[in-house]
C-alpha positions as CSV (number, residue, x, y, z in Angstrom):
1,M,-8.0,-18.7,-11.2
2,S,-4.5,-17.3,-11.8
3,A,-1.7,-17.4,-9.3
4,A,-1.1,-13.7,-9.9
5,L,-4.8,-12.8,-9.2
6,D,-4.7,-14.9,-6.1
7,L,-1.7,-12.9,-4.9
8,I,-3.2,-9.6,-5.8
9,K,-6.3,-10.5,-3.8
10,K,-4.0,-11.0,-0.7
11,L,-2.5,-7.5,-1.0
12,P,-5.1,-5.7,1.2
13,A,-4.3,-8.0,4.1
14,A,-0.6,-7.5,3.6
15,L,-0.8,-3.7,3.5
16,N,1.9,-2.1,5.6
17,A,0.0,0.9,7.0
18,D,3.2,2.8,7.9
19,G,4.7,2.2,4.5
20,A,1.5,3.3,2.7
21,A,0.9,6.3,5.0
22,G,-0.2,9.3,3.0
23,T,-0.5,7.3,-0.2
24,N,-3.6,7.6,-2.3
25,A,-3.1,5.7,-5.5
26,T,-4.4,3.2,-8.0
27,I,-2.0,0.5,-9.2
28,Q,-3.1,-1.5,-12.2
29,F,-1.7,-5.0,-12.6
30,N,-1.9,-6.4,-16.1
31,T,-1.3,-10.2,-15.6
32,S,-3.3,-13.0,-17.2
33,K,-6.3,-11.7,-15.2
34,P,-6.1,-7.9,-14.9
35,A,-6.9,-6.3,-11.5
36,Y,-6.1,-3.1,-9.7
37,V,-5.4,-2.1,-6.1
38,T,-6.7,1.2,-4.7
39,I,-4.8,2.5,-1.7
40,A,-6.4,5.3,0.2
41,N,-6.6,6.4,3.9
42,G,-4.3,3.6,5.1
43,S,-6.3,0.7,3.5
44,A,-6.3,-1.1,0.2
45,S,-9.0,-2.7,-1.9
46,V,-8.8,-5.0,-5.0
47,T,-11.0,-4.8,-8.0
48,E,-10.8,-7.3,-10.9
49,G,-10.6,-5.7,-14.4
50,T,-9.1,-2.5,-15.6
51,A,-9.1,0.8,-13.7
52,A,-10.6,3.9,-15.5
53,N,-7.6,5.9,-14.2
54,S,-4.5,4.3,-12.7
55,D,-1.4,6.1,-11.3
56,V,0.9,3.3,-12.5
57,T,0.3,0.2,-14.6
58,I,2.5,-2.9,-14.1
59,T,2.5,-5.5,-16.9
60,M,4.1,-8.9,-16.1
61,E,3.7,-12.6,-16.7
62,D,2.0,-14.3,-13.8
63,D,5.1,-16.3,-12.6
64,D,7.3,-13.3,-12.7
65,F,4.8,-11.2,-10.8
66,V,4.4,-13.8,-8.1
67,A,8.3,-14.0,-7.8
68,L,8.5,-10.2,-7.6
69,M,5.9,-9.8,-4.9
70,K,7.5,-12.6,-2.8
71,G,10.9,-10.9,-3.1
72,E,12.4,-13.7,-5.2
73,L,12.8,-11.4,-8.2
74,N,14.4,-7.9,-8.0
75,G,12.1,-5.2,-9.5
76,M,15.0,-3.3,-11.2
77,T,16.4,-6.5,-12.7
78,A,12.9,-7.5,-13.9
79,F,12.5,-4.0,-15.5
80,M,15.9,-4.0,-17.1
81,T,15.4,-7.5,-18.6
82,G,11.9,-6.7,-19.9
83,K,10.0,-9.0,-17.5
84,L,8.3,-5.9,-16.0
85,Q,6.8,-3.1,-18.1
86,L,5.8,0.1,-16.3
87,D,3.5,2.9,-17.5
88,G,2.9,5.9,-15.4
89,D,4.4,7.0,-12.0
90,M,7.7,5.1,-11.8
91,M,8.4,6.6,-8.3
92,L,5.2,5.1,-7.1
93,A,6.1,1.7,-8.5
94,Q,9.5,1.8,-6.8
95,R,7.8,2.5,-3.4
96,M,5.4,-0.3,-3.9
97,T,7.6,-2.8,-2.0
98,S,7.2,-0.7,1.1
99,F,3.4,-0.8,0.8
100,F,3.1,-4.5,1.3
101,D,4.6,-7.0,3.7
102,A,5.9,-9.8,1.5
103,S,5.9,-12.3,4.4
104,K,2.1,-12.1,4.5
105,L,1.8,-13.1,0.8
106,G,3.1,-16.7,1.2
């Protein structure tokens, strides 16, 4: 099991319903074990593997992803230094931090 996948599986429980209100999106996480989160109608679900269609794809090393989601790594810094690759809806990726409560991911 990868640390990144463990964290991804915690995302539905850390969903901030207010932050994700009105959002219907699929976010693909390409870490050592790919998985995607589907946000719809105020809830989120995780599926291991690769989504047929994702709104945004985030590719990162596991350690960097865990640091990003826990607020220890700044997303813009990670992107500018090449630790974070984005494909798709960049605005959605920027809003992602408001979708999940980092304090619930520890």
